Steps between C-alpha positions, in 0.01 A plus 500: 500500500672838550845338519423289195391805303810691609717208387336512157563872470171643622264362239371644173394836643843563646669390177277728294572789736876443488497499121295818484193332353157604619273239345192725516686785332654261246150390399424862409805555282451520125589191293876465495520730803759443766443492874758700691531643849256786546643848511422713799639815340171688506418382853848587626478853360347591835834426667665766286206730574555455872874570461421810293262635763721412796825629347346781291682354198360575155702219339312240705168662409585496129605136518185406692273654237707354214473149645132542580388655171711301253439126531791278410313171458189403302278437802572826681245779481559756229305768319493300179387163639238297318211490745265305277317230688509140396359174628673378817446129552751444780251603767227297669237689300612608152507877472647781295798719576841613385690169521828659611347672806572330832374616839839514679661709225202731486512551876874575495455746211216678683692523828802637317284758322349616829837526672676672209221756474499559875879532533609661173178592324627858463789368287286305253655547153 
């Protein structure tokens, strides 16, 4: 079965991944919304924070905070996000929540926040 799946191109999950479509995230987009590859800009700000701390370079620190604090895509965390809860019916038990919030993105954002504060918290704009 593995060889057969490989011959077909890896199946629907692989095809969705290669085209940058996360079906769960796509279900949460507004009508007419477009599924694109997720941005890791906020999560990767910690790499610049590490470089800033290791090299004592203020330019890296400024870039880290700029990338972390100014989201470039609609689903990244920002100060002006709409946090109103709505019905979520894509779970086993219907619940309420902000439909754009996903656990992996939230975890990456939180880890980046912790690391940026620990490494370059004294350079917070």
